[in-house]
C-alpha positions as CSV (number, residue, x, y, z in Angstrom):
1,M,107.3,130.7,107.0
2,Q,109.6,127.6,107.5
3,A,109.7,125.4,110.5
4,S,113.1,125.0,112.2
5,P,114.2,121.9,113.9
6,A,113.1,122.0,117.6
7,A,115.5,121.8,120.4
8,P,115.5,118.4,122.2
9,D,112.8,119.3,124.8
10,Q,111.4,122.5,123.2
11,D,108.0,120.9,122.4
12,K,107.8,118.4,125.2
13,P,104.6,119.5,127.0
14,K,104.6,119.4,130.8
15,A,102.3,116.9,132.4
16,A,98.9,118.1,131.3
17,P,95.5,116.5,131.1
18,L,94.0,115.1,127.9
19,R,90.9,116.8,126.8
20,K,87.9,114.5,127.4
21,L,86.7,113.1,124.0
22,K,83.2,111.7,124.0
23,T,83.5,108.3,122.3
24,G,81.7,105.0,122.1
25,S,83.2,101.7,122.9
26,N,85.3,99.5,120.6
27,A,85.5,96.6,123.1
28,A,85.8,93.3,121.4
29,T,85.7,89.5,121.8
30,I,88.6,87.5,120.5
31,E,88.5,84.1,118.9
32,R,91.8,82.2,118.4
33,R,91.7,79.3,116.0
34,A,93.9,76.3,115.9
35,D,95.4,77.4,112.5
36,G,96.7,80.7,114.0
37,V,93.8,82.8,112.7
38,I,92.6,85.5,115.1
39,V,89.0,86.9,114.8
40,V,88.2,90.1,116.6
41,R,84.5,91.0,116.9
42,P,83.2,94.2,118.4
43,S,81.1,93.7,121.4
44,Q,78.7,96.5,120.6
45,P,76.4,96.1,117.6
46,L,76.1,98.8,114.9
47,G,73.0,100.9,115.1
48,P,70.6,101.5,112.2
49,Y,71.6,103.6,109.3
50,P,69.8,105.0,106.2
51,A,69.8,103.4,102.8
52,R,70.9,106.7,101.1
53,L,73.2,109.5,102.3
54,T,71.0,112.2,100.9
55,E,68.2,111.3,103.3
56,R,70.3,113.4,105.7
57,L,70.3,116.3,103.1
58,V,66.5,116.1,103.1
59,R,66.4,116.1,106.9
60,F,68.7,119.0,107.5
61,A,67.2,121.1,104.6
62,A,63.9,120.8,106.6
63,E,65.4,121.1,110.2
64,A,68.1,123.7,109.6
65,P,67.5,125.2,106.1
66,E,69.7,128.3,106.7
67,R,72.7,126.4,108.2
68,V,75.8,126.5,106.1
69,F,76.5,123.1,104.5
70,I,79.5,124.0,102.3
71,A,81.5,127.1,101.6
72,E,84.5,128.1,99.4
73,R,86.4,131.3,98.7
74,D,85.2,133.2,95.7
75,A,87.2,135.3,93.3
76,T,87.2,138.2,95.8
77,G,88.4,136.1,98.6
78,E,85.1,136.1,100.5
79,W,83.2,132.9,101.5
80,R,80.6,131.7,99.1
81,K,78.2,129.8,101.4
82,I,75.6,127.2,100.4
83,T,73.0,126.4,103.0
84,Y,71.2,123.1,103.4
85,A,68.1,124.4,101.7
86,Q,70.1,125.7,98.8
87,A,72.0,122.5,98.4
88,F,68.9,120.4,98.4
89,H,67.2,122.7,95.8
90,A,70.4,122.5,93.6
91,A,70.6,118.7,93.9
92,K,67.0,118.5,92.7
93,A,67.6,120.8,89.8
94,I,70.8,119.1,88.7
95,G,69.2,115.7,89.3
96,S,66.3,116.7,87.0
97,A,68.8,117.6,84.3
98,L,70.9,114.4,84.7
99,L,67.8,112.2,84.4
100,Q,67.3,113.7,80.9
101,R,70.9,112.9,79.9
102,R,72.9,109.8,79.1
103,V,74.2,109.3,82.6
104,S,73.1,105.9,83.9
105,P,74.3,103.0,86.2
106,E,76.4,101.8,83.3
107,R,77.6,105.2,82.2
108,P,78.6,107.1,85.4
109,L,79.3,110.8,85.7
110,M,83.1,111.5,85.6
111,I,84.5,114.5,87.6
112,L,88.0,115.6,86.6
113,S,88.4,118.7,88.8
114,G,89.0,118.9,92.6
115,N,87.0,120.1,95.6
116,D,84.6,123.0,95.0
117,V,80.9,123.8,95.5
118,D,79.9,122.8,91.9
119,H,81.6,119.4,92.4
120,A,79.7,119.0,95.7
121,L,76.3,119.8,94.2
122,L,76.8,117.4,91.3
123,A,77.7,114.7,93.7
124,L,74.6,115.3,95.8
125,A,72.4,115.3,92.7
126,C,73.9,111.9,91.6
127,L,73.4,110.4,95.0
128,H,69.9,111.7,95.3
129,V,68.6,110.2,92.1
130,G,70.7,107.1,92.0
131,L,73.3,107.9,89.3
132,P,76.8,106.7,90.0
133,Y,79.7,109.2,89.8
134,A,83.5,109.0,89.9
135,P,85.7,111.8,91.1
136,I,89.1,111.4,89.5
137,S,92.4,112.7,90.9
138,P,93.1,116.1,89.2
139,A,96.7,115.0,89.1
140,Y,95.9,112.5,86.4
141,S,94.7,115.4,84.3
142,A,97.0,118.3,85.4
143,A,100.2,116.7,86.7
144,S,100.3,113.8,84.2
145,S,102.4,114.2,81.1
146,D,100.7,111.5,79.0
147,F,97.2,111.0,80.4
148,S,97.8,107.2,80.4
149,K,96.0,106.6,83.7
150,L,93.2,109.0,82.8
151,R,92.6,107.2,79.5
152,H,92.6,103.8,81.3
153,I,90.0,105.1,83.8
154,A,87.8,106.5,81.0
155,R,87.9,103.2,79.1
156,R,87.0,101.3,82.3
157,L,84.3,103.8,83.4
158,T,82.6,104.6,80.0
159,P,81.3,107.9,81.3
160,G,77.9,109.4,80.3
161,L,79.0,112.9,81.2
162,I,82.3,114.5,82.1
163,F,82.6,117.6,84.3
164,A,85.5,120.0,85.0
165,N,85.2,123.3,86.8
166,D,87.6,125.1,84.5
167,G,87.6,124.3,80.8
168,D,91.0,126.0,80.2
169,A,92.8,124.2,83.0
170,F,91.4,120.8,81.9
171,A,91.2,121.3,78.1
172,A,94.0,118.9,77.2
173,A,92.6,116.2,79.5
174,L,89.1,116.7,78.2
175,K,90.2,116.3,74.6
176,A,92.2,113.2,75.5
177,V,89.3,111.3,77.1
178,A,86.0,112.7,76.0
179,P,84.6,110.6,73.1
180,G,82.4,112.5,70.6
181,D,79.1,111.3,72.1
182,T,79.9,112.2,75.7
183,E,78.6,115.5,77.0
184,V,81.2,117.8,78.6
185,V,80.1,120.3,81.3
186,V,82.3,123.1,82.6
187,S,81.7,125.8,85.2
188,R,83.8,128.4,83.4
189,N,86.2,129.0,80.5
190,P,84.8,126.6,77.9
191,P,87.8,125.3,75.9
192,P,87.9,126.3,72.2
193,G,87.2,123.5,69.7
194,L,85.2,121.3,72.2
195,P,81.4,121.6,72.6
196,T,80.5,122.1,76.2
197,T,77.5,122.7,78.4
198,P,77.7,125.5,81.1
199,F,77.2,124.1,84.6
200,A,74.8,127.0,85.2
201,Q,72.4,125.3,82.7
202,L,72.2,122.3,85.0
203,L,71.7,124.4,88.0
204,E,68.9,126.3,86.5
205,F,67.1,123.3,85.0
206,P,63.4,123.1,85.9
207,I,62.8,120.7,88.8
208,D,60.6,117.8,88.1
209,E,59.5,116.9,91.6
210,E,57.7,113.8,90.6
211,A,60.6,112.4,88.6
212,I,63.0,113.3,91.4
213,A,60.8,111.5,94.0
214,R,60.5,108.4,91.8
215,A,64.2,108.2,91.2
216,H,65.1,108.8,94.8
217,D,62.6,106.2,96.1
218,A,64.0,103.6,93.6
219,V,67.6,103.9,95.0
220,R,68.6,100.9,97.1
221,G,71.4,100.5,99.5
222,D,73.2,97.9,97.3
223,D,73.2,100.3,94.3
224,V,76.5,101.9,93.3
225,A,76.8,105.4,94.7
226,K,80.3,106.3,93.5
227,I,83.5,104.8,92.2
228,L,86.9,105.8,93.7
229,F,90.0,105.0,91.7
230,T,93.0,103.9,93.6
231,S,96.3,102.7,92.2
232,G,97.3,100.7,95.3
233,S,100.4,98.6,94.6
234,T,99.8,98.4,90.8
235,A,100.6,100.9,88.0
236,L,97.0,101.2,86.8
237,P,94.2,102.5,89.0
238,K,91.4,100.2,90.2
239,G,87.8,101.5,90.6
240,V,86.6,100.7,94.1
241,I,82.8,100.3,94.2
242,N,81.1,102.3,96.9
243,T,77.4,101.5,97.4
244,H,74.9,103.8,99.1
245,A,74.7,101.5,102.2
246,M,78.4,101.1,102.4
247,W,78.8,104.8,102.8
248,T,76.0,105.3,105.3
249,A,77.0,102.3,107.3
250,N,80.5,103.7,107.6
251,Q,79.2,107.1,108.6
252,E,77.1,105.5,111.3
253,M,80.3,103.7,112.5
254,I,82.1,107.1,112.7
255,A,79.2,108.8,114.5
256,N,78.8,105.8,116.8
257,Y,82.4,106.1,118.0
258,F,83.0,109.8,117.9
259,R,79.8,110.6,119.9
260,F,80.5,114.4,120.0
261,L,79.5,114.6,116.4
262,R,75.9,113.9,117.4
263,D,75.8,116.7,120.1
264,V,76.8,119.7,118.0
265,P,76.9,119.9,114.2
266,P,80.6,119.5,113.2
267,V,82.6,122.3,111.5
268,I,85.6,121.3,109.5
269,V,88.1,123.2,107.4
270,D,89.4,120.6,104.9
271,W,91.6,120.4,101.8
272,L,91.7,116.6,101.6
273,P,90.8,115.6,98.0
274,W,87.3,114.2,97.3
275,N,88.7,111.7,94.8
276,H,90.3,110.0,97.8
277,T,88.3,108.1,100.5
278,F,89.7,110.2,103.5
279,G,88.4,113.5,102.2
280,G,85.6,112.4,99.9
281,N,84.0,109.7,102.0
282,H,85.1,110.2,105.6
283,N,85.1,114.0,105.8
284,F,82.5,115.0,103.2
285,G,80.2,112.3,104.5
286,L,80.8,113.1,108.2
287,V,79.6,116.7,107.6
288,L,76.5,115.7,105.7
289,Y,75.6,112.8,108.0
290,N,75.7,115.0,111.1
291,G,74.3,118.2,109.7
292,G,77.6,120.1,109.9
293,S,79.5,122.7,107.8
294,L,82.4,122.1,105.5
295,Y,84.7,125.0,104.6
296,I,86.8,124.0,101.6
297,D,90.4,124.8,102.2
298,E,92.2,125.7,99.0
299,G,95.6,125.3,100.8
300,R,97.9,122.3,100.7
301,P,100.5,120.8,103.1
302,T,103.5,122.6,101.4
303,P,105.5,125.6,102.5
304,K,103.5,127.8,100.1
305,G,100.2,126.0,100.2
306,I,100.0,126.2,104.0
307,L,99.5,130.0,103.8
308,A,96.0,129.6,102.5
309,T,95.2,127.0,105.2
310,V,96.4,129.3,107.9
311,R,94.3,132.2,106.5
312,N,91.2,130.0,106.7
313,L,92.0,128.7,110.2
314,R,92.4,132.3,111.4
315,E,88.7,132.8,110.5
316,I,87.1,129.4,111.1
317,A,87.6,127.4,114.3
318,P,87.1,123.7,113.5
319,S,85.4,121.3,115.9
320,A,87.5,118.4,114.4
321,Y,90.6,118.8,112.2
322,F,91.7,116.1,109.7
323,N,95.1,116.1,107.9
324,V,98.0,114.1,106.7
325,P,101.2,114.2,108.9
326,K,102.9,116.7,106.6
327,G,99.9,119.1,107.0
328,F,100.3,119.1,110.8
329,E,104.1,119.6,110.4
330,E,103.6,122.7,108.2
331,L,100.9,124.1,110.5
332,V,103.0,123.8,113.8
333,P,105.3,126.9,113.2
334,F,102.2,129.1,112.7
335,L,100.5,127.8,115.8
336,R,103.7,128.5,117.7
337,A,104.1,132.0,116.3
338,E,100.6,133.3,116.5
339,P,98.7,133.4,119.8
340,A,95.5,134.4,118.2
341,L,95.6,131.6,115.7
342,R,96.4,129.1,118.5
343,E,93.5,130.2,120.6
344,K,91.1,130.2,117.6
345,F,92.2,126.8,116.4
346,F,91.9,125.0,119.7
347,S,88.8,126.9,121.0
348,R,86.3,124.3,120.2
349,L,88.5,121.5,118.8
350,H,87.4,118.0,120.1
351,M,90.2,116.2,118.3
352,N,92.9,116.1,115.6
353,F,93.0,113.1,113.3
354,F,95.7,112.0,111.0
355,A,96.0,109.3,108.3
356,G,98.0,108.4,105.3
357,A,101.4,108.0,107.0
358,G,103.0,108.0,110.5
359,L,103.1,111.2,112.4
360,A,106.6,112.1,113.6
361,Q,106.9,112.3,117.4
362,H,108.4,115.8,117.3
363,V,105.4,117.1,115.4
364,W,103.0,115.3,117.9
365,D,104.9,116.8,120.8
366,A,104.7,120.3,119.3
367,L,101.0,120.0,118.8
368,D,100.5,118.9,122.4
369,A,102.7,121.9,123.5
370,V,100.8,124.6,121.6
371,S,97.5,123.0,122.7
372,V,98.5,123.2,126.4
373,E,99.6,126.8,125.8
374,A,96.3,127.7,124.2
375,V,93.7,125.8,126.3
376,G,95.6,124.3,129.2
377,E,95.2,120.7,128.1
378,R,96.2,118.3,125.3
379,V,93.6,117.9,122.5
380,P,93.5,114.2,121.5
381,M,95.3,113.2,118.4
382,M,93.4,110.3,116.8
383,T,94.1,107.7,114.2
384,G,93.3,104.2,113.1
385,L,93.4,101.9,110.0
386,G,91.3,101.8,106.9
387,A,91.3,101.8,103.2
388,T,89.3,102.9,100.2
389,E,87.8,99.4,100.2
390,S,86.7,99.7,103.8
391,G,84.8,102.9,103.5
392,P,87.4,103.9,105.0
393,F,86.8,103.9,108.8
394,A,87.5,100.3,110.0
395,M,89.8,100.4,113.1
396,V,90.4,103.2,115.7
397,C,92.5,103.8,118.7
398,A,91.1,104.7,122.1
399,P,92.3,108.3,122.9
400,E,94.4,107.1,125.9
401,H,96.1,104.5,123.7
402,C,96.7,106.6,120.6
403,R,100.2,107.1,119.2
404,S,101.8,107.0,115.8
405,G,101.8,103.5,114.4
406,Y,98.9,102.3,116.6
407,V,95.7,101.4,114.8
408,G,93.5,100.1,117.7
409,L,90.5,97.8,117.4
410,P,87.7,97.3,114.8
411,V,84.7,99.6,115.2
412,P,81.2,98.2,115.7
413,G,80.0,96.7,112.4
414,V,83.4,95.5,111.2
415,V,84.8,92.0,111.9
416,L,88.6,91.8,111.9
417,K,90.3,88.6,110.8
418,L,94.0,88.2,111.2
419,A,95.5,85.5,109.0
420,P,99.1,84.3,109.4
421,V,101.0,85.2,106.1
422,E,104.7,84.9,105.8
423,G,105.3,85.3,109.5
424,K,102.9,88.3,109.9
425,L,99.2,88.8,110.7
426,E,97.4,90.1,107.6
427,V,94.3,92.3,108.2
428,R,91.1,91.0,106.6
429,L,87.8,92.7,107.0
430,R,84.1,92.0,106.7
431,G,81.0,94.1,107.3
432,P,78.5,96.4,105.6
433,S,81.1,99.1,104.9
434,I,83.4,96.8,103.0
435,T,83.3,97.1,99.2
436,R,81.8,94.3,97.2
437,G,84.6,94.7,94.6
438,Y,86.2,96.7,91.8
439,W,84.4,98.2,88.9
440,R,84.6,95.9,85.8
441,D,87.7,94.2,87.1
442,P,86.9,90.5,87.8
443,E,90.6,89.5,88.1
444,A,91.1,92.0,91.0
445,N,87.9,90.8,92.6
446,A,89.0,87.2,92.5
447,R,92.3,87.8,94.3
448,S,90.9,90.3,96.9
449,Y,88.7,88.1,99.1
450,D,89.4,84.9,101.1
451,D,87.3,81.8,101.2
452,E,85.2,83.3,104.1
453,G,84.4,86.5,102.2
454,Y,86.8,88.7,104.1
455,Y,88.5,91.5,102.1
456,C,92.3,91.1,102.2
457,L,93.8,94.5,103.0
458,G,97.4,93.6,102.5
459,D,98.4,95.4,105.7
460,A,99.8,93.6,108.7
461,V,99.3,94.3,112.4
462,K,100.6,93.0,115.7
463,W,99.4,93.3,119.3
464,I,100.5,96.4,121.1
465,D,100.5,94.3,124.3
466,E,99.1,90.8,124.0
467,A,98.6,90.7,127.7
468,D,96.2,93.6,127.5
469,P,94.1,93.2,124.3
470,T,92.1,96.4,125.0
471,K,95.1,98.4,123.7
472,G,94.5,96.8,120.3
473,F,97.0,96.6,117.5
474,E,99.9,98.5,115.9
475,F,100.8,98.7,112.2
476,D,103.3,96.1,111.1
477,G,103.8,97.0,107.4
478,R,102.6,95.8,104.1
479,I,102.8,92.1,103.4
480,T,103.9,92.7,99.8
481,E,106.7,95.2,100.6
482,D,108.7,93.0,103.0
483,F,111.8,91.2,101.6
484,K,114.8,89.2,102.6
485,L,118.5,90.2,102.8
486,S,121.1,87.8,101.3
487,T,121.5,86.3,104.8
488,G,117.8,85.2,104.7
489,T,116.8,87.8,107.3
490,W,113.4,89.3,106.7
491,V,113.1,93.1,106.5
492,S,109.8,94.5,107.8
493,V,109.6,97.5,105.5
494,G,106.6,99.4,106.9
495,P,107.8,99.8,110.5
496,M,111.4,100.4,109.3
497,R,110.3,103.1,106.9
498,A,108.3,104.9,109.6
499,K,111.3,104.6,111.9
500,I,113.7,106.1,109.3
501,I,111.3,109.0,108.5
502,A,110.9,109.9,112.2
503,H,114.6,109.6,112.8
504,F,115.7,111.8,109.9
505,A,112.9,114.3,110.4
506,P,112.6,117.0,109.1
507,Y,115.1,116.2,106.3
508,F,113.5,113.1,104.7
509,R,109.9,113.2,103.6
510,D,109.8,109.6,102.6
511,V,112.2,106.8,101.6
512,A,112.3,103.6,99.6
513,I,114.3,100.9,101.3
514,A,116.6,98.8,99.1
515,G,118.3,95.6,100.0
516,I,116.6,92.7,98.3
517,N,119.1,89.8,98.3
518,R,121.8,92.2,99.3
519,D,124.1,92.1,102.4
520,D,122.8,95.3,103.9
521,L,120.1,98.0,103.7
522,A,120.3,101.3,101.9
523,V,117.7,104.0,101.2
524,L,116.6,106.2,98.3
525,A,115.5,109.3,100.1
526,F,113.0,111.9,99.0
527,P,114.3,114.9,100.9
528,D,112.6,118.0,102.2
529,I,114.5,120.6,100.2
530,D,113.5,123.5,102.6
531,A,114.7,121.6,105.7
532,C,118.0,120.7,103.9
533,R,118.4,124.3,102.8
534,A,118.2,125.5,106.4
535,L,121.5,123.7,107.0
536,C,123.2,125.8,104.4
537,P,121.3,129.1,104.3
538,D,123.8,130.7,102.0
539,L,122.5,128.4,99.3
540,S,118.8,129.4,99.9
541,R,118.6,131.3,96.6
542,I,120.0,128.4,94.6
543,D,117.2,126.6,92.8
544,D,119.3,123.5,92.0
545,P,118.5,120.9,94.7
546,G,121.5,118.9,93.7
547,A,123.8,121.7,95.0
548,V,121.9,121.6,98.3
549,F,122.1,117.9,98.7
550,A,125.8,117.8,97.8
551,D,126.7,120.5,100.3
552,A,129.1,119.2,103.0
553,R,126.8,120.5,105.8
554,V,123.9,118.5,104.6
555,R,126.0,115.4,104.1
556,K,127.5,115.8,107.5
557,E,124.1,115.9,109.2
558,I,122.7,112.9,107.2
559,R,125.9,111.0,108.1
560,R,125.5,111.8,111.7
561,L,121.9,110.6,111.7
562,L,122.9,107.4,109.9
563,V,125.5,106.7,112.6
564,A,122.9,107.4,115.4
565,L,120.4,105.1,113.8
566,A,122.9,102.3,113.4
567,A,123.9,102.7,117.1
568,G,120.4,101.5,118.1
569,A,120.0,98.8,115.4
570,T,119.4,95.3,116.5
571,G,120.9,93.7,113.4
572,S,121.3,94.0,109.6
573,S,117.5,94.3,109.1
574,T,117.3,97.5,111.1
575,R,120.6,99.1,110.1
576,I,120.8,101.6,107.2
577,A,124.3,101.6,105.7
578,R,123.9,104.3,103.0
579,A,121.6,106.9,101.6
580,L,121.1,108.6,98.3
581,L,119.2,111.9,98.3
582,L,117.0,112.0,95.2
583,E,116.7,115.2,93.2
584,A,113.7,114.0,91.1
585,P,110.4,113.8,93.0
586,P,108.3,110.6,92.9
587,S,106.5,110.2,89.6
588,L,102.7,109.9,89.4
589,D,102.8,108.5,85.9
590,K,105.1,105.7,86.9
591,G,103.0,104.8,89.9
592,E,105.7,105.9,92.4
593,I,103.3,108.0,94.4
594,T,99.5,108.1,95.0
595,D,97.5,111.3,94.9
596,K,97.4,111.4,98.7
597,G,101.2,111.5,98.7
598,S,102.2,108.0,99.9
599,I,105.1,106.2,98.3
600,N,104.8,103.0,96.4
601,Q,108.0,101.2,97.5
602,R,108.0,98.6,94.8
603,A,107.4,101.1,92.0
604,V,110.3,103.4,93.2
605,L,112.8,100.5,93.3
606,T,111.7,99.2,89.9
607,H,111.8,102.5,88.1
608,R,115.0,103.7,89.7
609,A,116.8,100.4,89.5
610,D,119.9,102.2,88.2
611,L,120.0,104.2,91.4
612,V,119.7,101.1,93.5
613,E,122.7,99.7,91.7
614,E,124.5,103.0,92.5
615,L,123.8,102.5,96.2
616,Y,125.7,99.2,96.1
617,A,128.4,99.8,93.5
618,R,132.0,100.0,94.7
619,P,133.7,102.4,95.0
620,Y,130.8,104.4,96.2
621,S,129.5,107.2,94.0
622,P,130.2,110.7,95.4
623,R,126.4,111.2,95.7
624,I,126.1,108.4,98.2
625,V,126.2,109.3,101.9
626,T,127.8,106.6,104.1
627,M,128.6,106.3,107.7
628,E,132.3,106.0,106.9
629,E,132.5,109.3,105.0
630,A,135.4,111.6,106.2
């Protein structure tokens, strides 16, 4: 099922109330220094939090032993459900097995496969007995062609044990990175020629209650709980240290602001990957910290992948729903078309929450419209600002002030410092949920903190309304992405990219903005092939994207949008002169895209320098769409 572009006012909901969301306060005091630095401190203190996340597993295994903690579809399509009591028992059994192996604080457990029950149980076991683990993006194993990033991670990590759920699917990756002395554990399909241990053997290991209790009691909040690898703006991934207290402090921040989580155990249906902080820290932790239930969504935010997500949402009504903007965009047509799905989805939904990129206004309006149709009110759409290094939850908007691009104010426990850098205000953060550094990477550590110990995020913000500080801040791009035109005019890439994507929706998924030391701006666009095909339906059976992008109807629409964008431009730094629609998707191996789908502007421009030259070469290539095209 493919979304079609909405008519101008099709999804504009009539005036309707906003569903009341039970939240805490993020009121703050503001200090303005003589050097231009602004320090924002939350007025409300952060409450107490446990030293270890699995203290909540112990609690809910006792208080609600039969409540579902985590569930996934099995081979028959039915839900395989693991209760809190079962999860705690499994964590102790696997923990007993791990204590007898070569996993240690210096040799963490490495997980290559994605979200599933076995992954969750391994993680709980490691957390409970104080053995660090590192969930690695499956894209580095499955989508990569040379395993260069995976090998870099393995060298940096020195794993004591490597796990993959399917030995066949990860056979090449396992053989590429597993040294001879490292145990390999698989759930199924052991690859030929590689000695492996069945996961069931860990699950059935005799529990040593005394050893488990000693190991658990010895875990301290400052100990490393997990390592999350993120590429950031560089080609090679960096391992962000997450301590036990960093994780629990951040979960207390979430529960302290989203108070409804304390009232009724949350239920979420979630696909977001556990190797990334949004899915693996924020969402997985949110469920465990508040005694909720997590239904693993095997779907993805793609035209085909959304079918699995919709199937799950037809059965499970979430109390909070988390996704990236593309996920909401793919879901909207189904919510429009299916009254029963609409009613199920919104029946107990306190909020939607997006991160990873800006949410296009037409998608936001559509969600409001179907929400009003289902329950007579708008369900709040929430967002904020954070990073792997901040736990991630660091800043959040108040429901009444939330819109795409707004990031709000710091949450209790996080101090925000805004430092003037190249004409912008760079976000710097300090607090118990901020990482202490990168795993075995002293050079990255040395350049990541300022002289007061604040972590330098690299993002910039500006006041929404300086006369009313309670509204907080809006995103103002990445400091390192901005550049100057040949005229000396600065281009603010982040806000401009968000504006372009919103303006060209649904045809552009993302763009890289070219123009460094040039006279004008141009874009390399990563198109949405299905949206472009909708403009030329007679080509829908043609697999060659180049034929679609070269079609006169597609070019005419992109040209029309270029002209419309230029009509509202305030100068050369906000006017896009030309566009080139790219056939090749962004490359993970070249660092052009992260596993969460965000574009690395610098890497795209570097690795596609020939296409940047094509954008500016005269006469224009026939592939270039310009405003002057006949």
